[in-house]
Backbone as JSON Lines, residues from 0, in Angstrom:
{"i":0,"aa":"X","n":[82.41,75.56,116.17],"ca":[81.91,76.59,116.79],"c":[82.15,75.83,118.25]}
{"i":1,"aa":"X","n":[82.28,76.69,118.76],"ca":[82.12,77.15,120.51],"c":[81.52,76.7,121.49]}
{"i":2,"aa":"X","n":[81.55,75.34,122.89],"ca":[80.68,75.33,123.49],"c":[79.52,76.96,123.64]}
{"i":3,"aa":"X","n":[78.35,76.82,124.09],"ca":[77.34,78.71,124.57],"c":[78.37,79.09,125.55]}
{"i":4,"aa":"X","n":[79.09,77.78,126.6],"ca":[79.44,78.53,128.09],"c":[80.5,79.76,127.96]}
{"i":5,"aa":"X","n":[81.07,79.24,126.89],"ca":[82.59,79.58,125.9],"c":[82.23,80.56,124.76]}
{"i":6,"aa":"X","n":[81.52,81.11,123.95],"ca":[81.39,81.91,123.85],"c":[81.1,83.04,124.25]}
{"i":7,"aa":"X","n":[81.97,84.14,123.04],"ca":[81.96,85.27,123.22],"c":[81.47,86.48,122.82]}
{"i":8,"aa":"X","n":[81.52,87.66,123.06],"ca":[79.99,88.12,122.29],"c":[80.95,88.55,120.81]}
{"i":9,"aa":"X","n":[82.17,88.64,120.62],"ca":[82.68,88.03,119.15],"c":[82.01,87.22,118.34]}
{"i":10,"aa":"X","n":[82.34,85.49,118.46],"ca":[81.61,84.42,118.45],"c":[79.37,84.68,118.03]}
{"i":11,"aa":"X","n":[78.73,85.18,119.04],"ca":[78.4,85.44,118.64],"c":[77.23,86.82,117.48]}
{"i":12,"aa":"X","n":[77.78,87.55,117.18],"ca":[77.78,88.63,116.39],"c":[77.96,88.12,115.36]}
{"i":13,"aa":"X","n":[79.46,86.97,114.95],"ca":[79.93,86.26,113.06],"c":[78.48,86.04,113.64]}
{"i":14,"aa":"X","n":[78.16,84.39,114.32],"ca":[76.84,83.92,114.24],"c":[75.45,84.74,113.72]}
{"i":15,"aa":"X","n":[74.93,85.69,114.15],"ca":[73.7,86.53,113.83],"c":[74.18,87.36,113.03]}
{"i":16,"aa":"X","n":[75.52,87.22,112.62],"ca":[75.55,87.32,111.24],"c":[75.94,86.64,109.7]}
{"i":17,"aa":"X","n":[75.75,84.93,110.1],"ca":[75.84,84.27,109.98],"c":[76.91,84.18,108.98]}
{"i":18,"aa":"X","n":[78.35,84.73,109.3],"ca":[79.8,84.43,109.63],"c":[79.91,83.16,109.82]}
{"i":19,"aa":"X","n":[81.17,82.19,109.08],"ca":[81.73,81.4,109.39],"c":[83.24,81.28,110.34]}
{"i":20,"aa":"X","n":[83.57,81.11,111.31],"ca":[84.28,81.05,111.37],"c":[84.84,79.83,112.12]}
{"i":21,"aa":"X","n":[86.52,79.81,112.67],"ca":[87.45,78.7,113.68],"c":[87.58,79.09,114.38]}
{"i":22,"aa":"X","n":[87.05,79.04,116.0],"ca":[87.57,79.55,117.07],"c":[88.34,79.03,117.57]}
{"i":23,"aa":"X","n":[89.87,79.38,118.69],"ca":[91.06,78.61,119.71],"c":[90.94,79.39,120.79]}
{"i":24,"aa":"X","n":[90.58,78.34,121.88],"ca":[91.15,78.67,123.24],"c":[92.59,78.08,123.67]}
{"i":25,"aa":"X","n":[93.11,79.16,124.58],"ca":[94.71,78.9,125.03],"c":[94.58,79.31,126.2]}
{"i":26,"aa":"X","n":[95.73,78.32,127.33],"ca":[95.51,79.18,127.85],"c":[96.46,80.76,128.39]}
{"i":27,"aa":"X","n":[96.13,81.66,129.34],"ca":[96.47,82.81,129.06],"c":[95.9,83.87,130.12]}
{"i":28,"aa":"X","n":[96.56,84.76,130.63],"ca":[96.29,85.56,131.57],"c":[96.67,87.4,130.58]}
{"i":29,"aa":"X","n":[96.79,87.55,129.78],"ca":[97.42,88.51,129.34],"c":[99.13,88.5,128.76]}
{"i":30,"aa":"X","n":[99.43,87.82,129.84],"ca":[101.06,88.24,129.76],"c":[101.93,87.38,128.62]}
{"i":31,"aa":"X","n":[101.35,86.22,127.48],"ca":[101.36,86.35,125.97],"c":[101.99,87.72,125.11]}
{"i":32,"aa":"X","n":[102.98,87.41,124.63],"ca":[102.66,88.42,122.97],"c":[102.51,87.54,121.79]}
{"i":33,"aa":"X","n":[102.04,88.31,121.17],"ca":[100.47,88.01,119.95],"c":[101.56,86.79,118.7]}
{"i":34,"aa":"X","n":[103.02,86.86,118.47],"ca":[104.06,85.89,118.45],"c":[103.55,84.31,119.57]}
{"i":35,"aa":"X","n":[103.62,84.6,120.64],"ca":[103.21,83.31,121.27],"c":[101.76,83.08,120.94]}
{"i":36,"aa":"X","n":[101.2,83.67,121.47],"ca":[100.05,83.32,120.62],"c":[99.23,82.07,119.9]}
{"i":37,"aa":"X","n":[100.39,82.9,118.68],"ca":[100.68,82.81,117.16],"c":[101.19,81.06,117.64]}
{"i":38,"aa":"X","n":[102.04,81.14,117.51],"ca":[102.59,79.61,118.47],"c":[101.56,78.82,118.79]}
{"i":39,"aa":"X","n":[101.08,79.63,119.71],"ca":[100.56,77.78,120.54],"c":[99.44,78.04,120.12]}
{"i":40,"aa":"X","n":[98.18,78.42,119.5],"ca":[97.15,77.72,118.33],"c":[97.36,77.35,116.72]}
{"i":41,"aa":"X","n":[98.8,77.68,116.6],"ca":[99.41,77.01,115.58],"c":[99.04,77.36,114.05]}
{"i":42,"aa":"X","n":[99.6,78.8,114.33],"ca":[99.15,79.93,113.56],"c":[100.52,80.1,112.73]}
{"i":43,"aa":"X","n":[100.55,81.27,111.14],"ca":[101.68,81.95,110.92],"c":[101.14,83.19,111.73]}
{"i":44,"aa":"X","n":[102.24,83.85,112.13],"ca":[102.5,84.54,112.66],"c":[101.88,86.16,111.94]}
{"i":45,"aa":"X","n":[102.59,85.68,110.91],"ca":[101.62,86.95,109.61],"c":[100.48,87.03,109.15]}
{"i":46,"aa":"X","n":[98.95,85.93,109.96],"ca":[97.76,85.48,109.47],"c":[97.0,86.63,111.01]}
{"i":47,"aa":"X","n":[97.74,86.03,112.27],"ca":[97.2,86.68,113.74],"c":[97.6,87.82,113.67]}
{"i":48,"aa":"X","n":[96.42,88.46,113.71],"ca":[96.28,90.5,114.34],"c":[96.34,91.04,115.47]}
{"i":49,"aa":"X","n":[96.85,91.97,115.88],"ca":[96.21,92.58,117.29],"c":[95.92,94.33,116.81]}
{"i":50,"aa":"X","n":[94.5,93.72,117.94],"ca":[93.95,95.72,117.92],"c":[94.43,96.6,118.58]}
{"i":51,"aa":"X","n":[94.98,97.56,118.4],"ca":[95.48,98.52,119.19],"c":[94.54,99.94,119.32]}
{"i":52,"aa":"X","n":[94.15,99.75,120.52],"ca":[93.23,101.16,120.61],"c":[94.07,102.41,120.91]}
{"i":53,"aa":"X","n":[93.87,104.05,119.72],"ca":[94.62,104.69,119.96],"c":[93.8,105.96,120.31]}
{"i":54,"aa":"X","n":[94.49,107.06,120.55],"ca":[93.8,109.05,120.68],"c":[94.53,109.93,119.24]}
{"i":55,"aa":"X","n":[94.13,110.11,119.01],"ca":[94.68,111.41,118.08],"c":[94.67,112.62,118.68]}
{"i":56,"aa":"X","n":[95.26,113.9,118.35],"ca":[95.14,115.44,118.75],"c":[93.71,115.48,118.68]}
{"i":57,"aa":"X","n":[92.79,115.53,118.75],"ca":[91.36,115.66,118.16],"c":[90.09,115.17,119.81]}
{"i":58,"aa":"X","n":[91.09,114.32,120.0],"ca":[90.69,112.95,121.37],"c":[90.04,112.28,120.73]}
{"i":59,"aa":"X","n":[89.5,111.66,119.43],"ca":[88.53,110.74,118.75],"c":[89.62,109.75,119.09]}
{"i":60,"aa":"X","n":[89.08,108.71,119.12],"ca":[89.8,107.08,119.18],"c":[90.04,106.23,117.69]}
{"i":61,"aa":"X","n":[90.85,105.21,116.98],"ca":[90.64,104.66,116.33],"c":[91.91,102.76,116.84]}
{"i":62,"aa":"X","n":[90.78,102.64,116.06],"ca":[91.32,100.94,115.48],"c":[91.86,100.58,114.64]}
{"i":63,"aa":"X","n":[93.46,100.13,115.22],"ca":[94.36,100.07,114.27],"c":[94.78,98.19,113.82]}
{"i":64,"aa":"X","n":[94.38,97.82,112.98],"ca":[94.26,95.61,113.15],"c":[96.09,95.43,112.39]}
{"i":65,"aa":"X","n":[96.6,94.99,113.51],"ca":[98.35,94.66,111.94],"c":[98.82,93.14,112.29]}
{"i":66,"aa":"X","n":[99.54,92.88,111.99],"ca":[100.16,91.83,112.38],"c":[100.15,91.52,113.91]}
{"i":67,"aa":"X","n":[100.33,90.47,114.32],"ca":[101.34,90.38,115.64],"c":[102.41,90.44,115.34]}
{"i":68,"aa":"X","n":[103.46,90.05,114.51],"ca":[105.0,90.57,114.87],"c":[105.39,92.21,114.09]}
{"i":69,"aa":"X","n":[104.21,92.8,113.77],"ca":[104.45,93.9,113.61],"c":[103.87,95.65,114.6]}
{"i":70,"aa":"X","n":[104.82,96.16,114.11],"ca":[104.93,97.31,115.01],"c":[104.19,98.97,114.52]}
{"i":71,"aa":"X","n":[102.63,99.02,114.86],"ca":[102.01,100.33,114.57],"c":[103.61,101.72,114.43]}
{"i":72,"aa":"X","n":[103.45,102.06,113.14],"ca":[103.75,103.46,113.0],"c":[102.9,104.63,113.35]}
{"i":73,"aa":"X","n":[103.04,105.31,114.48],"ca":[102.6,106.12,114.97],"c":[102.31,107.07,113.39]}
{"i":74,"aa":"X","n":[103.3,107.5,113.18],"ca":[103.12,108.75,112.0],"c":[102.3,108.02,111.09]}
{"i":75,"aa":"X","n":[102.45,106.75,110.4],"ca":[101.55,106.27,108.77],"c":[100.24,106.26,109.7]}
{"i":76,"aa":"X","n":[99.86,105.79,111.34],"ca":[98.46,105.43,111.65],"c":[98.27,107.18,112.05]}
{"i":77,"aa":"X","n":[98.59,107.67,112.24],"ca":[97.77,109.75,111.77],"c":[97.99,109.95,110.77]}
{"i":78,"aa":"X","n":[98.63,109.78,110.22],"ca":[97.92,109.91,108.24],"c":[96.87,109.09,107.64]}
{"i":79,"aa":"X","n":[96.55,107.94,108.06],"ca":[95.82,107.55,108.04],"c":[94.23,107.81,107.83]}
{"i":80,"aa":"X","n":[94.09,108.93,109.82],"ca":[92.98,108.75,110.26],"c":[93.15,110.82,110.49]}
{"i":81,"aa":"X","n":[94.23,110.84,109.84],"ca":[94.07,112.61,109.07],"c":[94.29,113.02,110.62]}
{"i":82,"aa":"X","n":[95.25,112.69,111.75],"ca":[95.04,113.58,112.24],"c":[96.05,114.14,112.61]}
{"i":83,"aa":"X","n":[96.97,115.16,113.2],"ca":[97.7,115.67,113.31],"c":[98.91,114.7,114.03]}
{"i":84,"aa":"X","n":[98.61,113.93,115.6],"ca":[99.17,112.44,115.88],"c":[98.13,111.84,116.1]}
{"i":85,"aa":"X","n":[98.91,111.39,117.09],"ca":[97.67,109.21,117.75],"c":[98.73,108.95,119.22]}
{"i":86,"aa":"X","n":[98.88,108.59,119.46],"ca":[99.6,107.55,120.64],"c":[97.93,107.09,120.82]}
{"i":87,"aa":"X","n":[98.54,105.78,121.59],"ca":[97.74,104.53,122.82],"c":[97.31,104.61,123.6]}
{"i":88,"aa":"X","n":[96.36,104.29,123.92],"ca":[95.29,104.44,124.71],"c":[96.08,103.43,126.25]}
{"i":89,"aa":"X","n":[96.23,105.0,127.28],"ca":[96.33,103.54,128.71],"c":[95.66,101.63,128.86]}
{"i":90,"aa":"X","n":[96.45,101.05,128.86],"ca":[95.51,100.0,129.41],"c":[94.01,100.1,130.56]}
{"i":91,"aa":"X","n":[94.95,100.79,130.98],"ca":[93.46,101.23,132.36],"c":[92.08,101.33,132.1]}
{"i":92,"aa":"X","n":[92.99,102.04,130.72],"ca":[91.0,102.84,130.41],"c":[90.7,101.92,129.3]}
{"i":93,"aa":"X","n":[90.92,101.18,128.78],"ca":[90.57,99.99,127.82],"c":[89.3,99.55,127.77]}
{"i":94,"aa":"X","n":[89.21,99.34,128.74],"ca":[88.15,98.5,129.52],"c":[86.52,99.64,128.63]}
{"i":95,"aa":"X","n":[86.8,100.43,129.93],"ca":[85.75,101.65,129.79],"c":[85.15,101.71,128.77]}
{"i":96,"aa":"X","n":[86.22,101.92,127.56],"ca":[86.24,102.86,126.41],"c":[86.16,101.52,125.83]}
{"i":97,"aa":"X","n":[85.9,100.71,125.59],"ca":[85.63,99.46,124.92],"c":[85.1,98.23,125.18]}
{"i":98,"aa":"X","n":[84.91,98.11,126.11],"ca":[84.01,96.85,126.77],"c":[85.58,95.32,127.13]}
{"i":99,"aa":"X","n":[86.6,95.86,126.22],"ca":[87.47,94.87,126.25],"c":[88.76,94.61,126.83]}
{"i":100,"aa":"X","n":[89.1,94.29,127.31],"ca":[90.54,94.64,128.37],"c":[91.96,94.42,128.21]}
{"i":101,"aa":"X","n":[92.98,94.59,127.48],"ca":[94.49,94.29,127.09],"c":[94.87,93.29,127.35]}
{"i":102,"aa":"X","n":[95.31,92.77,125.97],"ca":[95.09,91.52,125.98],"c":[94.21,90.72,125.09]}
{"i":103,"aa":"X","n":[93.0,91.03,125.53],"ca":[91.05,90.42,125.1],"c":[90.55,91.5,123.84]}
{"i":104,"aa":"X","n":[91.36,93.11,123.3],"ca":[90.76,93.63,122.12],"c":[90.2,93.24,121.0]}
{"i":105,"aa":"X","n":[89.41,92.95,120.92],"ca":[88.77,92.71,119.05],"c":[88.63,93.68,118.7]}
{"i":106,"aa":"X","n":[88.24,93.64,117.61],"ca":[87.81,95.19,116.27],"c":[86.34,94.61,116.42]}
{"i":107,"aa":"X","n":[85.67,93.68,116.64],"ca":[84.34,94.06,116.71],"c":[83.94,93.39,118.06]}
{"i":108,"aa":"X","n":[82.35,94.61,117.99],"ca":[81.96,94.43,119.33],"c":[81.48,95.0,120.28]}
{"i":109,"aa":"X","n":[82.84,96.04,119.51],"ca":[83.32,97.22,120.91],"c":[82.55,98.45,121.41]}
{"i":110,"aa":"X","n":[82.46,99.11,122.71],"ca":[80.87,99.58,123.23],"c":[80.3,101.12,121.78]}
{"i":111,"aa":"X","n":[81.21,100.88,121.47],"ca":[80.75,101.6,120.16],"c":[81.64,102.03,118.96]}
{"i":112,"aa":"X","n":[81.38,102.25,117.82],"ca":[81.72,101.69,116.86],"c":[82.63,102.87,116.51]}
{"i":113,"aa":"X","n":[84.32,102.69,116.1],"ca":[85.54,103.65,116.43],"c":[85.92,103.08,114.31]}
{"i":114,"aa":"X","n":[86.08,104.13,113.99],"ca":[86.89,104.82,112.77],"c":[87.8,103.26,113.25]}
{"i":115,"aa":"X","n":[88.53,102.25,111.66],"ca":[88.7,101.61,112.58],"c":[89.72,100.9,110.82]}
{"i":116,"aa":"X","n":[91.24,100.56,111.26],"ca":[92.23,100.57,109.68],"c":[92.67,99.32,109.72]}
{"i":117,"aa":"X","n":[92.52,98.43,108.84],"ca":[93.97,97.23,108.94],"c":[94.7,97.11,108.11]}
{"i":118,"aa":"X","n":[96.03,96.77,108.39],"ca":[96.93,96.57,108.22],"c":[96.78,96.17,106.18]}
{"i":119,"aa":"X","n":[97.31,96.75,105.52],"ca":[96.96,96.4,103.79],"c":[97.66,94.96,103.42]}
{"i":120,"aa":"X","n":[98.43,94.32,104.53],"ca":[99.1,92.85,104.39],"c":[97.44,91.7,104.59]}
{"i":121,"aa":"X","n":[96.18,92.59,104.8],"ca":[95.27,91.3,104.34],"c":[94.91,91.07,103.1]}
{"i":122,"aa":"X","n":[95.2,91.9,102.1],"ca":[94.69,92.16,100.77],"c":[95.77,90.73,100.17]}
{"i":123,"aa":"X","n":[96.45,90.08,101.11],"ca":[97.4,88.79,100.55],"c":[96.61,87.85,100.87]}
{"i":124,"aa":"X","n":[96.19,87.76,102.18],"ca":[95.03,87.09,102.48],"c":[93.76,86.4,102.66]}
{"i":125,"aa":"X","n":[93.25,85.14,102.52],"ca":[92.59,84.44,102.42],"c":[91.61,84.52,103.86]}
{"i":126,"aa":"X","n":[91.83,84.51,104.88],"ca":[91.87,84.37,106.24],"c":[92.79,84.95,106.91]}
{"i":127,"aa":"X","n":[92.26,85.24,108.15],"ca":[92.89,86.6,109.53],"c":[92.24,85.66,110.73]}
{"i":128,"aa":"X","n":[93.53,85.5,112.0],"ca":[92.99,85.89,113.52],"c":[93.04,86.77,114.06]}
{"i":129,"aa":"X","n":[92.36,87.08,114.95],"ca":[92.66,88.26,115.78],"c":[91.96,87.62,116.92]}
{"i":130,"aa":"X","n":[91.87,88.44,118.5],"ca":[90.72,88.32,119.48],"c":[89.85,88.05,119.32]}
{"i":131,"aa":"X","n":[89.28,86.96,120.57],"ca":[87.74,86.83,119.78],"c":[87.24,87.45,120.98]}
{"i":132,"aa":"X","n":[87.78,88.61,122.07],"ca":[86.97,90.01,123.03],"c":[87.46,89.19,123.77]}
{"i":133,"aa":"X","n":[88.53,88.14,124.32],"ca":[88.4,87.78,125.25],"c":[89.74,86.94,125.7]}
{"i":134,"aa":"X","n":[90.69,87.37,127.01],"ca":[91.99,86.5,126.9],"c":[91.97,84.8,126.45]}
{"i":135,"aa":"X","n":[92.65,84.68,125.96],"ca":[92.62,82.82,125.39],"c":[91.72,82.59,124.56]}
{"i":136,"aa":"X","n":[91.42,83.64,123.83],"ca":[89.98,83.09,123.08],"c":[91.08,83.79,121.7]}
{"i":137,"aa":"X","n":[90.41,83.15,120.7],"ca":[90.83,84.21,119.69],"c":[89.8,83.91,118.1]}
{"i":138,"aa":"X","n":[89.33,84.12,117.21],"ca":[88.88,83.51,116.41],"c":[89.74,84.55,114.61]}
{"i":139,"aa":"X","n":[88.95,83.0,113.65],"ca":[89.77,82.99,112.21],"c":[88.24,83.1,111.56]}
{"i":140,"aa":"X","n":[88.57,84.49,110.95],"ca":[87.8,84.8,109.84],"c":[87.98,85.12,108.54]}
{"i":141,"aa":"X","n":[87.27,84.85,107.45],"ca":[87.34,85.46,106.01],"c":[87.72,86.63,105.57]}
{"i":142,"aa":"X","n":[88.75,87.0,105.2],"ca":[88.68,88.48,105.43],"c":[87.68,89.11,104.78]}
{"i":143,"aa":"X","n":[87.26,88.41,104.03],"ca":[86.11,88.67,103.11],"c":[85.13,88.94,103.2]}
{"i":144,"aa":"X","n":[84.42,88.6,105.34],"ca":[83.86,88.92,105.58],"c":[83.74,89.62,106.69]}
{"i":145,"aa":"X","n":[84.83,89.94,106.36],"ca":[84.84,91.14,107.63],"c":[84.13,92.84,107.99]}
{"i":146,"aa":"X","n":[83.83,92.74,106.72],"ca":[83.26,93.82,106.02],"c":[81.62,94.4,105.94]}
{"i":147,"aa":"X","n":[81.36,92.66,107.09],"ca":[80.34,92.1,106.62],"c":[79.61,92.54,108.36]}
{"i":148,"aa":"X","n":[81.0,92.93,109.15],"ca":[81.41,92.85,111.01],"c":[81.23,94.67,111.19]}
{"i":149,"aa":"X","n":[81.39,95.15,110.42],"ca":[82.67,96.2,110.97],"c":[82.99,97.33,109.88]}
{"i":150,"aa":"X","n":[83.29,98.39,109.28],"ca":[83.48,99.44,108.4],"c":[85.32,99.36,108.57]}
{"i":151,"aa":"X","n":[86.14,99.62,107.81],"ca":[86.96,99.89,107.83],"c":[87.94,100.37,106.54]}
{"i":152,"aa":"X","n":[89.27,100.33,107.29],"ca":[90.07,100.58,105.25],"c":[91.7,100.2,105.96]}
{"i":153,"aa":"X","n":[91.95,100.33,104.57],"ca":[93.02,99.39,104.37],"c":[94.31,100.57,104.35]}
{"i":154,"aa":"X","n":[95.23,99.66,105.24],"ca":[96.55,101.12,104.67],"c":[97.38,100.72,104.95]}
{"i":155,"aa":"X","n":[98.62,101.27,105.02],"ca":[99.77,100.64,104.85],"c":[100.25,101.1,107.05]}
{"i":156,"aa":"X","n":[100.71,100.81,107.41],"ca":[100.49,101.19,108.9],"c":[101.66,100.46,109.21]}
{"i":157,"aa":"X","n":[102.48,99.92,109.04],"ca":[103.83,99.6,110.36],"c":[104.88,99.65,109.62]}
{"i":158,"aa":"X","n":[105.94,99.04,111.12],"ca":[107.06,99.15,110.65],"c":[107.12,97.77,110.69]}
{"i":159,"aa":"X","n":[108.14,96.62,110.23],"ca":[108.55,95.2,110.96],"c":[109.43,95.75,111.99]}
{"i":160,"aa":"X","n":[109.11,94.72,112.9],"ca":[110.51,94.88,113.57],"c":[111.02,93.35,113.93]}
């Protein structure tokens, strides 16, 4: 567990729910790719996920959590969310909407609960790693524990890049 001064809200939420986790820190300014982060923390890129915030035609927001080496298929995302189309939220709008900045966005602990979707590859994993809510911080949790913190659906959302 991290020192209390390094704890993010995500880590506090996991502790509150009594969910075991491993946290990782690295030097970063938000310019690293998800694959860079996976390499730095010594994780397989298939098990490190990024959190993407989108807006549907209805103006409702959706969260998509996908492996860092994959690209969100907006058509598949739209179908999963039941929207005619979906677009990415601009980086400058993330903080006000989610409480997180680009490069530090986590599916856990957002200002508001949004409909959340994980790429179906999590069904093949015991644990996944994603942002702990701050640039330079990642958290690894058991897939079986994620639903104790957030509601989500599992869908095919990606195209491999």
